[in-house]
C-alpha positions as CSV (number, residue, x, y, z in Angstrom):
1,M,114.3,47.8,167.4
2,A,113.7,51.1,165.7
3,G,111.8,52.5,168.6
4,V,114.5,51.6,171.1
5,C,117.3,52.9,168.9
6,L,115.4,56.1,168.3
7,R,114.9,56.5,172.1
8,Q,118.5,56.1,172.9
9,T,119.6,58.3,170.0
10,S,117.2,61.0,171.1
11,I,118.6,60.8,174.7
12,Y,122.1,61.3,173.2
13,A,120.9,64.0,170.8
14,L,119.1,65.9,173.6
15,Y,122.4,66.5,175.5
16,F,124.5,66.8,172.4
17,L,122.4,69.5,170.8
18,K,121.8,71.4,174.1
19,H,125.4,71.6,175.0
20,R,125.3,75.3,175.4
21,L,123.3,74.9,178.6
22,F,125.8,72.6,180.0
23,Y,129.0,73.9,178.3
24,A,130.6,75.3,181.5
25,Q,129.8,72.3,183.6
26,F,130.4,69.3,181.3
27,L,133.5,69.6,179.1
28,P,134.6,66.7,176.9
29,H,136.0,64.0,179.1
30,P,139.1,62.4,177.8
31,R,138.1,58.9,178.8
32,I,134.7,59.2,177.0
33,Q,136.4,60.6,174.0
34,K,138.8,57.7,173.9
35,L,136.3,54.9,174.7
36,G,133.2,56.5,173.4
37,F,132.6,54.0,170.5
38,V,132.7,51.1,173.0
39,Y,130.2,52.9,175.2
40,A,128.0,53.6,172.2
41,F,128.2,49.9,171.2
42,F,126.9,48.8,174.6
43,V,124.0,51.3,174.7
44,F,121.6,48.3,174.1
45,L,122.1,47.1,177.7
46,P,119.0,47.6,179.9
47,V,120.0,50.1,182.6
48,V,123.6,50.9,182.0
49,G,122.9,51.7,178.3
50,D,120.8,54.8,179.2
51,V,123.7,56.0,181.4
52,F,126.1,55.4,178.6
53,A,123.9,57.4,176.1
54,L,123.6,60.2,178.6
55,A,127.3,60.3,179.3
56,L,128.1,60.4,175.5
57,G,125.8,63.3,175.1
58,L,127.1,65.2,178.0
59,A,130.7,64.7,176.9
60,R,129.7,65.9,173.4
61,Y,131.0,62.7,171.7
62,H,131.0,62.8,167.9
63,Q,127.3,62.3,166.8
64,W,128.0,60.1,163.8
65,L,130.4,57.8,165.6
66,A,127.8,57.4,168.4
67,L,125.1,56.6,165.9
68,L,127.3,54.0,164.2
69,G,128.2,52.4,167.5
70,I,124.6,52.2,168.6
71,A,123.5,50.7,165.3
72,L,126.3,48.1,165.3
73,G,125.5,47.2,168.9
74,K,121.8,46.7,168.1
75,L,122.7,44.7,165.0
76,A,125.0,42.4,167.1
77,R,122.4,42.0,169.8
78,Y,119.5,41.1,167.5
79,S,121.6,38.8,165.3
80,V,122.6,36.8,168.4
81,L,119.0,36.6,169.4
82,I,117.9,35.4,165.9
83,M,120.6,32.9,165.4
84,P,118.9,30.0,167.4
85,L,115.7,30.6,165.4
86,V,117.4,30.4,162.1
87,G,119.3,27.3,163.0
88,F,122.9,28.5,163.5
């Protein structure tokens, strides 16, 4: 879990921290700024999640909100996967 979360956070951070290279091309998109937390929550999805992480970084979405959304999404995913094993 930590490795996947680190990978997706690093994809996000790569584009968030390097925004000066893309500043003229990729300005903050209003839709991503509005629904960014939802996109960050669904970063755990196999193929679409990487696209969401990339879009959040390119749109320069707030880093702490993205990290919180990614962490909550991972927590929800793994708690749903563990529930049958525990007996819920």
